[in-house]
Phi, psi and omega in degrees: 000122180286172187297324182293314179297321181295324180291319178296323178294322178293319179297317180297318180290327176296317181296317182294326182294336175282352176056060182301334181291344176274004174302331180307322185292334182281350173295350177296336175299338180276347184301314179296328177295321182279317178295324179273003177060042180259019187296344180253005176272119186297321184291315179299317181295314180299310178301322182292319179293320179291320180298322179297316177298320181299311185289330174296320178295311180299317179296318178294320173302316180294321181296318177302318181291321178298320181290331176288315179298321181266020187308306184292323178289327178296328180292336179270349188271139188295329185253312182298339179295348179272353176296147189308320180287313183295328179278351179080015179284338188224128178293142183300334183297331178298318178294319180295331182274311192286324182304307182291327180296316181288328174293318183291322179292321181293317181290328178294319178291325182290345176294342179274355183251170182303155184299322180298325175293317176301317178295320175299318176296320180294318176298317184297313181294316184295317180290329178293320177291323177299314180302308185298323182275323188230307197288334187292348175260004179257114185300141178069320182291327183297318183286331179291319182292322178301317176294327179290321181295319175298318181295327181295326178298317178293318175305315183296325175293331180292329184288346187262352179236156181288130179055039185273357185285129177215115181297319183298321182291320179298306180303316179297320181293318176308307181294319184297312185276340168300319177301313185290324179297319178294323180294324177302310179297319177299318180298319177299317178293324179295318179293324175299320183297321180299330177257022177057040172250140183267347180223167177261136182293125181078008177235166178260014185262147177229173182302330182291345179273358185299314185296315180295322175299323180290320185291310180292331179293312179294323180296315179295326178294317180290330178289324177298311177301317179296320175299316181300321177299317179297322182296320177308322185262010178281159180299328184293324178293323178299331179279331188268330184241143179283323180231070182301338181294337175299335184296339180300334181292343177289327184306311175302320177300313180295322180297308183296319182302307182293319179292325176295318179304315181290324179301314181294321180296320185281354172247016173072029186257358174249112184248008185217189175305133179298333176295318181292321178298319181296319181295329184265357187264119183299317180300322178294325175293322176298315176298316179299317179297319183294323181291323178296316181293319177294318179298323178293321179296322180278349189297147179284126179261345179224145183289000000 
Protein backbone atom coordinates (compact mmCIF):
# COMPACT_ATOMS: atom_id res chain seq x y z
CA UNK A 1 0.00 0.00 0.00
CA UNK A 2 1.49 3.37 -1.05
CA UNK A 3 1.60 6.38 1.25
CA UNK A 4 -1.44 8.03 -0.33
CA UNK A 5 -3.65 4.95 0.08
CA UNK A 6 -2.32 4.35 3.57
CA UNK A 7 -3.16 7.91 4.58
CA UNK A 8 -6.67 7.62 3.10
CA UNK A 9 -7.19 4.32 4.90
CA UNK A 10 -6.11 5.87 8.20
CA UNK A 11 -8.48 8.82 7.71
CA UNK A 12 -11.35 6.39 7.10
CA UNK A 13 -10.38 4.41 10.19
CA UNK A 14 -10.28 7.62 12.23
CA UNK A 15 -13.74 8.55 10.96
CA UNK A 16 -15.06 5.11 11.92
CA UNK A 17 -13.54 5.42 15.38
CA UNK A 18 -15.72 8.50 15.95
CA UNK A 19 -18.75 6.25 15.36
CA UNK A 20 -20.68 8.68 13.16
CA UNK A 21 -23.69 6.34 12.98
CA UNK A 22 -24.36 7.10 16.66
CA UNK A 23 -25.07 10.72 15.69
CA UNK A 24 -28.73 9.66 15.53
CA UNK A 25 -28.85 9.51 19.33
CA UNK A 26 -28.04 13.21 19.58
CA UNK A 27 -31.15 14.15 17.63
CA UNK A 28 -32.85 13.71 21.02
CA UNK A 29 -31.77 17.31 21.69
CA UNK A 30 -34.38 18.43 19.16
CA UNK A 31 -37.30 16.72 20.93
CA UNK A 32 -38.06 19.68 23.27
CA UNK A 33 -37.88 22.00 20.25
CA UNK A 34 -40.42 19.89 18.35
CA UNK A 35 -42.67 18.99 21.28
CA UNK A 36 -42.75 22.64 22.41
CA UNK A 37 -43.51 23.77 18.81
CA UNK A 38 -40.52 26.13 18.65
CA UNK A 39 -39.49 25.03 15.15
CA UNK A 40 -39.99 28.52 13.71
CA UNK A 41 -38.09 30.30 16.47
CA UNK A 42 -34.68 31.21 15.03
CA UNK A 43 -32.90 31.46 18.40
CA UNK A 44 -34.17 28.06 19.54
CA UNK A 45 -33.26 26.49 16.19
CA UNK A 46 -29.76 27.97 16.21
CA UNK A 47 -29.11 26.95 19.82
CA UNK A 48 -30.44 23.43 19.22
CA UNK A 49 -28.18 22.88 16.21
CA UNK A 50 -25.16 24.18 18.13
CA UNK A 51 -26.10 21.96 21.08
CA UNK A 52 -26.40 19.01 18.70
CA UNK A 53 -22.86 19.67 17.43
CA UNK A 54 -21.54 19.89 21.01
CA UNK A 55 -23.01 16.51 21.95
CA UNK A 56 -21.71 14.92 18.75
CA UNK A 57 -18.20 16.07 19.67
CA UNK A 58 -18.59 14.94 23.30
CA UNK A 59 -19.94 11.54 22.27
CA UNK A 60 -17.12 10.93 19.78
CA UNK A 61 -14.53 11.89 22.39
CA UNK A 62 -16.13 9.48 24.87
CA UNK A 63 -16.25 6.67 22.28
CA UNK A 64 -12.53 7.08 21.60
CA UNK A 65 -11.76 6.80 25.31
CA UNK A 66 -14.10 3.82 25.64
CA UNK A 67 -12.32 2.00 22.79
CA UNK A 68 -8.93 2.66 24.37
CA UNK A 69 -10.13 1.39 27.75
CA UNK A 70 -11.74 -1.73 26.25
CA UNK A 71 -8.98 -2.46 23.76
CA UNK A 72 -8.08 -5.96 25.00
CA UNK A 73 -11.72 -6.99 25.50
CA UNK A 74 -12.65 -5.73 22.03
CA UNK A 75 -9.92 -7.90 20.51
CA UNK A 76 -11.71 -10.97 21.92
CA UNK A 77 -15.17 -9.89 20.73
CA UNK A 78 -16.48 -11.31 17.44
CA UNK A 79 -17.70 -7.91 16.19
CA UNK A 80 -15.86 -5.31 18.25
CA UNK A 81 -12.50 -6.69 17.13
CA UNK A 82 -13.16 -4.90 13.83
CA UNK A 83 -13.07 -1.49 15.50
CA UNK A 84 -10.09 0.60 14.28
CA UNK A 85 -8.00 0.44 17.46
CA UNK A 86 -8.70 -3.24 18.18
CA UNK A 87 -7.99 -4.16 14.55
CA UNK A 88 -4.71 -2.23 14.55
CA UNK A 89 -5.88 0.09 11.79
CA UNK A 90 -5.28 3.15 13.94
CA UNK A 91 -2.37 3.84 16.33
CA UNK A 92 -3.41 4.40 19.95
CA UNK A 93 -1.75 7.82 20.00
CA UNK A 94 -4.49 9.11 17.67
CA UNK A 95 -7.08 8.37 20.32
CA UNK A 96 -5.02 9.94 23.10
CA UNK A 97 -4.66 13.16 21.09
CA UNK A 98 -8.06 13.36 19.42
CA UNK A 99 -10.25 12.63 22.47
CA UNK A 100 -9.16 15.69 24.54
CA UNK A 101 -9.16 17.89 21.41
CA UNK A 102 -12.80 17.03 20.70
CA UNK A 103 -13.67 17.61 24.36
CA UNK A 104 -11.98 21.02 24.39
CA UNK A 105 -13.72 22.05 21.17
CA UNK A 106 -17.12 20.95 22.52
CA UNK A 107 -16.71 22.83 25.79
CA UNK A 108 -15.46 25.91 23.95
CA UNK A 109 -18.56 25.97 21.74
CA UNK A 110 -20.91 25.35 24.68
CA UNK A 111 -19.78 28.61 26.34
CA UNK A 112 -22.04 30.38 23.81
CA UNK A 113 -25.06 28.47 25.09
CA UNK A 114 -27.04 28.78 28.38
CA UNK A 115 -25.26 27.80 31.60
CA UNK A 116 -27.70 24.94 32.26
CA UNK A 117 -26.79 23.43 28.89
CA UNK A 118 -23.09 23.66 29.75
CA UNK A 119 -23.74 21.92 33.08
CA UNK A 120 -25.78 19.25 31.29
CA UNK A 121 -22.95 18.68 28.81
CA UNK A 122 -20.43 18.32 31.64
CA UNK A 123 -22.74 15.89 33.44
CA UNK A 124 -23.20 13.85 30.26
CA UNK A 125 -19.46 13.55 29.60
CA UNK A 126 -18.61 12.81 33.23
CA UNK A 127 -21.24 10.06 33.47
CA UNK A 128 -20.08 8.63 30.13
CA UNK A 129 -16.54 8.30 31.49
CA UNK A 130 -17.91 6.84 34.73
CA UNK A 131 -19.76 4.29 32.61
CA UNK A 132 -16.67 3.42 30.54
CA UNK A 133 -14.34 2.97 33.52
CA UNK A 134 -16.64 1.45 36.17
CA UNK A 135 -20.38 1.17 35.67
CA UNK A 136 -20.43 -0.85 32.43
CA UNK A 137 -19.36 -3.92 34.44
CA UNK A 138 -22.11 -3.47 37.06
CA UNK A 139 -25.21 -5.52 36.32
CA UNK A 140 -28.45 -3.48 36.07
CA UNK A 141 -26.71 -0.26 37.10
CA UNK A 142 -25.18 -0.01 33.63
CA UNK A 143 -28.57 -0.03 31.86
CA UNK A 144 -29.94 2.55 34.32
CA UNK A 145 -27.02 4.85 33.53
CA UNK A 146 -27.50 4.35 29.79
CA UNK A 147 -31.11 5.51 30.17
CA UNK A 148 -29.93 8.52 32.19
CA UNK A 149 -27.44 9.46 29.46
CA UNK A 150 -30.22 9.51 26.89
CA UNK A 151 -32.39 11.60 29.22
CA UNK A 152 -29.60 14.13 29.71
CA UNK A 153 -29.65 14.74 25.95
CA UNK A 154 -33.33 15.64 26.18
CA UNK A 155 -32.74 17.78 29.28
CA UNK A 156 -29.96 19.62 27.45
CA UNK A 157 -32.37 20.29 24.60
CA UNK A 158 -34.87 21.70 27.09
CA UNK A 159 -32.37 24.32 28.21
CA UNK A 160 -32.14 25.65 24.65
CA UNK A 161 -35.81 26.55 24.13
CA UNK A 162 -38.13 28.88 25.99
CA UNK A 163 -40.33 27.12 28.57
CA UNK A 164 -38.93 23.81 27.37
CA UNK A 165 -38.94 21.92 30.68
CA UNK A 166 -41.31 18.98 31.01
CA UNK A 167 -41.06 16.44 33.83
CA UNK A 168 -43.32 14.00 31.99
CA UNK A 169 -41.06 14.08 28.94
CA UNK A 170 -37.98 13.33 31.05
CA UNK A 171 -39.71 10.40 32.79
CA UNK A 172 -40.99 9.06 29.45
CA UNK A 173 -37.49 9.15 27.95
CA UNK A 174 -36.06 7.43 31.04
CA UNK A 175 -38.45 4.50 30.78
CA UNK A 176 -38.26 4.36 26.98
CA UNK A 177 -34.47 4.17 26.85
CA UNK A 178 -34.23 1.92 29.90
CA UNK A 179 -36.28 -0.45 27.78
CA UNK A 180 -33.87 -0.07 24.82
CA UNK A 181 -30.82 -0.52 27.07
CA UNK A 182 -32.26 -3.79 28.40
CA UNK A 183 -33.06 -4.85 24.84
CA UNK A 184 -29.48 -4.15 23.81
CA UNK A 185 -28.12 -6.40 26.57
CA UNK A 186 -30.61 -9.11 25.63
CA UNK A 187 -29.58 -8.94 21.97
CA UNK A 188 -25.92 -9.19 23.01
CA UNK A 189 -26.70 -12.27 25.12
CA UNK A 190 -28.55 -13.84 22.21
CA UNK A 191 -25.51 -13.30 19.97
CA UNK A 192 -23.23 -14.76 22.66
CA UNK A 193 -25.47 -17.82 22.87
CA UNK A 194 -25.05 -18.41 19.12
CA UNK A 195 -21.27 -18.75 19.57
CA UNK A 196 -21.66 -20.95 22.68
CA UNK A 197 -20.71 -18.32 25.24
CA UNK A 198 -22.53 -18.19 28.57
CA UNK A 199 -21.51 -14.62 29.48
CA UNK A 200 -20.80 -11.31 27.80
CA UNK A 201 -17.19 -10.18 27.52
CA UNK A 202 -16.64 -7.15 29.77
CA UNK A 203 -20.19 -7.30 31.14
CA UNK A 204 -21.75 -8.89 34.24
CA UNK A 205 -24.60 -10.59 32.37
CA UNK A 206 -25.03 -14.27 31.67
CA UNK A 207 -27.60 -16.36 29.81
CA UNK A 208 -29.48 -16.87 33.09
CA UNK A 209 -30.32 -13.14 33.04
CA UNK A 210 -32.24 -13.36 29.76
CA UNK A 211 -35.68 -13.87 31.32
CA UNK A 212 -35.23 -10.94 33.71
CA UNK A 213 -34.05 -8.69 30.88
CA UNK A 214 -37.21 -9.55 28.93
CA UNK A 215 -39.46 -8.97 31.97
CA UNK A 216 -37.99 -5.59 32.92
CA UNK A 217 -37.74 -4.59 29.28
CA UNK A 218 -41.44 -5.13 28.69
CA UNK A 219 -42.31 -3.51 32.04
CA UNK A 220 -40.33 -0.35 31.27
CA UNK A 221 -41.90 -0.20 27.78
CA UNK A 222 -45.40 -0.27 29.28
CA UNK A 223 -44.42 2.32 31.89
CA UNK A 224 -43.16 4.59 29.11
CA UNK A 225 -46.55 4.35 27.40
CA UNK A 226 -48.34 4.97 30.73
CA UNK A 227 -46.18 8.05 31.30
CA UNK A 228 -47.12 9.31 27.85
CA UNK A 229 -50.80 8.93 28.79
CA UNK A 230 -50.23 11.06 31.90
CA UNK A 231 -48.45 13.59 29.69
CA UNK A 232 -51.49 13.77 27.40
CA UNK A 233 -53.58 14.94 30.36
CA UNK A 234 -51.03 17.43 31.69
CA UNK A 235 -51.68 21.19 31.72
CA UNK A 236 -48.86 21.82 29.25
CA UNK A 237 -50.45 19.65 26.58
CA UNK A 238 -53.77 21.51 26.98
CA UNK A 239 -51.93 24.72 26.06
CA UNK A 240 -50.16 23.23 23.06
CA UNK A 241 -52.86 21.14 21.38
CA UNK A 242 -56.37 21.97 20.21
CA UNK A 243 -57.56 18.35 20.44
CA UNK A 244 -55.12 16.59 22.81
CA UNK A 245 -57.30 13.45 22.99
CA UNK A 246 -56.10 12.62 19.46
CA UNK A 247 -52.68 11.96 21.02
CA UNK A 248 -54.16 8.76 22.46
CA UNK A 249 -53.82 7.32 18.94
CA UNK A 250 -50.04 7.43 19.42
CA UNK A 251 -50.21 4.87 22.24
CA UNK A 252 -51.08 1.83 20.05
CA UNK A 253 -48.27 2.83 17.70
CA UNK A 254 -45.79 2.95 20.57
CA UNK A 255 -47.01 -0.41 21.86
CA UNK A 256 -46.67 -2.13 18.48
CA UNK A 257 -43.27 -0.51 17.86
CA UNK A 258 -41.73 -1.54 21.19
CA UNK A 259 -43.30 -4.98 21.16
CA UNK A 260 -41.95 -5.55 17.65
CA UNK A 261 -38.43 -4.63 18.73
CA UNK A 262 -38.55 -7.23 21.50
CA UNK A 263 -40.00 -9.81 19.13
CA UNK A 264 -37.08 -9.24 16.77
CA UNK A 265 -34.57 -9.38 19.62
CA UNK A 266 -36.01 -12.67 20.92
CA UNK A 267 -35.67 -14.13 17.43
CA UNK A 268 -32.09 -12.98 16.95
CA UNK A 269 -32.85 -10.31 14.36
CA UNK A 270 -31.24 -7.38 16.22
CA UNK A 271 -27.48 -7.65 16.06
CA UNK A 272 -26.48 -4.10 16.95
CA UNK A 273 -27.50 -1.14 19.06
CA UNK A 274 -31.35 -0.92 18.97
CA UNK A 275 -31.08 2.79 18.17
CA UNK A 276 -29.00 2.01 15.08
CA UNK A 277 -31.45 -0.77 14.17
CA UNK A 278 -34.34 1.70 14.47
CA UNK A 279 -32.63 4.23 12.21
CA UNK A 280 -32.27 1.57 9.50
CA UNK A 281 -35.72 0.04 10.01
CA UNK A 282 -38.47 1.16 7.60
CA UNK A 283 -41.29 0.17 9.93
CA UNK A 284 -39.79 2.34 12.69
CA UNK A 285 -39.77 5.29 10.31
CA UNK A 286 -43.41 4.55 9.47
CA UNK A 287 -44.32 4.68 13.18
CA UNK A 288 -42.36 7.92 13.61
CA UNK A 289 -44.15 9.43 10.60
CA UNK A 290 -47.49 8.30 12.05
CA UNK A 291 -46.69 9.94 15.38
CA UNK A 292 -45.81 13.19 13.58
CA UNK A 293 -49.05 13.15 11.56
CA UNK A 294 -51.19 12.49 14.65
CA UNK A 295 -49.39 15.27 16.54
CA UNK A 296 -50.01 17.72 13.69
CA UNK A 297 -53.70 16.77 13.63
CA UNK A 298 -53.95 17.43 17.36
CA UNK A 299 -52.00 20.68 17.16
CA UNK A 300 -53.58 23.90 18.32
CA UNK A 301 -54.12 25.96 15.22
CA UNK A 302 -55.36 29.10 16.88
CA UNK A 303 -54.25 30.94 19.98
